[in-house]
C-alpha positions in Angstrom: 47.2 120.7 85.3 43.5 120.4 84.4 41.5 121.5 81.4 38.2 123.2 82.2 34.9 121.8 81.0 34.3 124.9 78.9 37.7 124.5 77.1 37.0 120.8 76.5 33.6 121.6 74.9 35.0 124.4 72.8 37.8 122.1 71.6 35.4 119.3 70.8 33.2 121.6 68.7 36.1 123.0 66.8 37.5 119.5 66.1 34.2 118.3 64.7 34.2 121.2 62.3 37.8 120.5 61.2 39.1 123.5 63.3 41.6 124.0 66.1 42.8 126.6 68.5 46.4 127.4 68.0 48.6 128.9 70.8 51.1 131.1 69.1 54.5 132.0 70.7 58.0 133.1 69.9 61.3 131.5 71.1 63.4 134.7 70.7 63.0 138.2 72.1 63.1 141.1 69.7 66.6 142.4 69.2 67.5 145.9 68.2 67.9 146.5 64.5 66.9 142.8 63.8 63.9 141.5 62.0 61.0 140.3 64.2 61.5 136.7 65.6 59.6 133.9 63.9 56.2 132.7 65.3 55.4 129.1 66.2 52.3 127.3 67.2 50.9 124.3 69.0 47.4 123.0 69.6 45.8 124.6 72.7 44.3 121.2 73.6 47.9 120.0 74.5 48.5 123.0 76.7 47.8 122.6 80.4 49.2 125.8 81.9 51.4 128.8 81.1 53.9 129.7 83.8 56.2 132.7 84.4 59.7 131.3 84.1 61.1 133.4 86.9 58.7 131.8 89.4 60.1 128.3 89.1 63.5 127.2 90.1 65.0 124.6 87.7 66.8 121.8 89.4 69.6 120.3 87.3 69.4 116.7 86.2 72.8 114.9 86.1 73.7 113.2 82.8 70.6 114.6 81.0 70.5 115.7 77.4 71.7 119.3 76.9 68.2 120.2 75.7 66.8 119.4 79.1 67.4 122.3 81.5 66.3 120.3 84.5 63.2 119.7 86.5 60.6 122.0 88.1 58.1 121.2 90.8 54.5 122.1 90.0 52.1 121.3 92.9 54.0 118.2 93.8 54.6 117.0 90.3 58.1 117.1 88.8 58.3 118.1 85.1 61.3 118.2 82.7 61.9 121.6 81.1 63.0 121.5 77.5 65.1 124.5 76.2 63.1 125.1 73.1 65.2 128.0 71.9 68.3 125.8 72.1 66.6 123.2 70.0 65.8 125.8 67.4 69.4 127.0 67.4 69.1 130.1 69.6 70.5 130.9 73.0 68.7 132.8 75.7 70.6 135.2 78.0 70.1 134.9 81.7 68.1 138.2 81.6 65.9 136.8 78.8 65.4 133.6 80.8 64.1 135.6 83.7 61.5 137.1 81.3 60.6 133.8 79.6 57.5 131.6 79.8 57.2 127.9 80.4 54.4 126.2 78.6 53.2 123.0 80.4 52.1 120.6 77.8 50.7 117.0 77.6 51.9 114.6 74.9 50.5 111.1 75.3 50.2 111.7 79.1 53.9 112.8 79.2 53.9 116.2 80.9 56.7 118.5 79.9 57.7 122.2 80.2 58.7 124.1 77.1 60.7 127.2 77.5 59.6 130.0 75.2 60.2 133.8 75.0 56.7 135.2 74.6 53.1 134.1 74.1 51.6 136.0 71.2 48.0 134.7 71.7 45.5 132.1 70.6 43.9 132.0 67.2 41.3 129.6 65.8 42.2 128.0 62.5 40.5 125.7 60.1 42.7 122.7 59.2 42.5 123.8 55.6 44.5 126.8 56.7 47.3 124.5 58.0 49.8 123.6 55.2 52.5 121.0 55.0 56.1 122.3 55.6 57.8 123.8 52.6 61.2 125.5 51.7 61.2 128.7 53.7 63.3 131.6 52.9 63.7 132.6 56.5 65.8 131.7 59.5 64.2 128.4 60.5 65.3 124.8 60.5 62.9 123.1 58.1 63.5 119.7 59.6 61.9 120.9 62.9 58.8 122.2 61.1 55.9 119.9 60.4 53.3 122.4 59.1 52.7 126.2 58.8 49.9 128.7 58.7 49.6 132.5 58.8 48.7 134.9 61.6 45.2 136.2 61.4 44.8 138.9 58.9 48.4 138.9 57.8 51.0 137.2 55.6 53.2 136.5 58.6 54.2 132.8 58.7 53.5 130.8 61.8 55.4 127.5 62.0 54.0 124.3 63.7 56.8 122.3 65.3 57.3 118.6 65.1 57.1 118.1 68.9 57.4 114.3 68.6 60.8 114.9 66.9 61.8 117.3 69.7 60.9 114.7 72.4 62.8 112.0 70.7 65.9 114.2 70.4 65.6 115.7 73.9 64.9 112.4 75.6 67.1 109.8 74.0 66.0 107.1 76.5 62.4 107.7 75.3 63.6 107.5 71.7 65.5 104.2 72.4 62.5 102.7 74.0 60.2 103.7 71.2 62.3 102.4 68.3 63.7 99.3 70.2 60.1 98.4 71.0 59.4 98.4 67.2 62.4 96.3 66.5 61.9 93.8 69.3 58.3 92.8 68.7 57.7 89.3 70.0 56.7 87.6 66.7 55.8 84.4 68.5 52.9 86.3 70.1 51.6 87.6 66.8 48.8 85.6 65.1 47.6 87.6 62.2 45.5 86.0 59.5 46.3 85.6 55.8 43.6 88.1 55.1 45.2 90.7 57.3 48.6 90.1 55.7 47.4 90.2 52.1 45.7 93.6 52.6 47.5 96.9 53.4 47.5 99.1 56.5 47.0 102.8 55.6 48.1 105.5 58.0 47.9 109.3 58.0 50.6 110.9 60.2 52.4 114.3 59.6 55.4 113.6 61.9 58.3 112.1 60.0 59.6 110.5 63.2 56.4 108.8 63.9 56.0 107.7 60.3 59.3 106.0 60.5 58.3 104.3 63.7 55.0 103.1 62.4 56.5 101.7 59.2 59.0 99.8 61.3 56.3 98.3 63.5 54.2 97.1 60.5 57.2 95.7 58.8 58.3 93.8 61.9 54.9 92.1 62.3 54.6 91.2 58.6 52.1 93.7 57.4 52.2 95.8 54.2 51.6 99.5 54.9 51.5 102.9 53.2 51.8 106.3 55.0 50.4 109.7 54.1 51.4 113.1 55.4 47.9 114.3 55.9 44.3 113.2 56.0 43.4 114.5 52.6 46.1 112.4 50.9 44.8 109.3 52.7 41.2 110.0 51.7 42.1 110.7 48.1 44.1 107.4 47.9 41.1 105.4 49.3 38.6 107.1 47.0 40.6 106.0 44.0 40.7 102.3 44.9 38.4 100.1 43.0 38.7 97.2 45.6 38.6 98.3 49.2 39.5 94.8 50.3 43.0 95.9 49.5 42.8 97.8 52.8 42.9 96.0 56.2 42.7 99.0 58.6 43.1 102.8 58.6 45.3 104.5 61.3 44.9 108.2 61.6 46.5 110.9 63.7 44.2 113.8 64.7 46.3 116.8 64.2 47.2 117.1 60.5 47.2 119.8 57.8 44.6 120.1 55.1 42.3 117.5 56.6 42.4 116.4 60.3 41.8 113.0 61.7 38.3 114.1 62.5 37.7 114.8 58.9 39.1 111.4 58.0 36.6 109.7 60.4 33.7 111.8 59.2 34.3 111.2 55.5 34.9 107.5 55.8 31.8 107.0 57.9 29.6 109.1 55.7 30.6 107.3 52.5 28.7 104.0 52.0 31.7 102.5 50.2 34.1 103.1 53.1 31.9 103.1 56.2 32.9 99.5 57.0 36.6 100.2 57.2 38.2 99.7 60.7 39.6 103.0 61.9 42.2 103.3 64.6 43.0 106.8 66.0 46.7 107.1 66.9 47.4 110.4 68.6 49.3 112.2 71.3 46.0 113.9 72.3 45.1 111.2 74.8 42.5 112.7 77.1 39.5 110.6 78.0 37.3 113.3 76.5 39.2 113.1 73.2 38.8 109.3 73.2 35.0 109.5 73.7 34.6 112.1 71.0 36.3 110.2 68.2 34.6 106.9 69.2 31.3 108.8 69.0 32.2 110.1 65.6 32.8 106.6 64.3 36.3 105.5 65.0 36.6 101.9 66.3 39.7 102.2 68.5 41.7 104.9 70.2 45.4 104.5 71.2 48.0 106.9 72.3 51.4 107.5 70.8 53.7 105.6 71.1 52.8 102.1 72.3 54.0 99.1 70.2 52.3 96.5 72.4 49.0 98.3 72.2 49.2 98.6 68.4 49.7 94.9 68.1 46.9 94.1 70.6 44.6 96.4 68.7 45.4 94.8 65.4 44.5 91.5 66.9 41.2 93.0 68.1 40.5 94.3 64.6 41.0 90.9 63.2 38.5 89.4 65.8 35.9 92.2 65.3 35.9 92.3 61.5 35.0 88.9 59.9 36.5 89.7 56.5 39.9 89.9 58.1 39.7 86.7 60.1 
């Protein structure tokens, strides 16, 4: 489950130019006399392999969530396989399951398999071509969609799924761990200064589930915060502020519509007014290469989703590293 050097270099170059490669797939097969199935996409950088479903026997997992088909073994590693069509409200027949594809993906070093019907291909997109979710007059569940774009050279919609929401719903133990960790922060171990507490944490994050989690963490540790659905909204808010001392630290995801986390870093560092602001990248794209890249671009810290203890430790480090927050 490795990414080639050529893929890493290509992804890095795309990211620096506010671009991404999108793997596009369908979760349904074409039915006779029915309209074409919807298209969905995910960042290629999260994809580790694409497998033929028929080649891997799925071993059932007792007492697992219905969305988890079971486990497959891939070169000595066991991966849970999530029934993506079922999450989207569709059922595959056994015949369709034989023809299906399993996408092996990496989310914050959690490797999972996603069952899909068909891989359409890979398209390169500028993040300005990725738009926040809207009200779609088609057969999709808007609550599972985080963004959308269009297939190259067409008006055909391609929906980008809220994978964090999927993982939380499919793996309740993970969800319980995430949100309980936010609620059960050991406040006796938190020593944040008055300067940190009187300023505001800003964060850009397009997943509503992760937004909820982050707000909970900051509230529990006594910090004011404000969240934004994408990098451009965050940047516009900062640019309108007269006093930047109102901001303690900026958290940014990397994958966001309109303006990615790379754009957030680039614009904050290129602006003399904002180049001093502490930037923490908070992402599920947790490869070592990704970490090096954003630090080289100007981010101060890099943490993977979702780790409450690490968020708290990093905020303590921010306070130590930036005298105005001491």
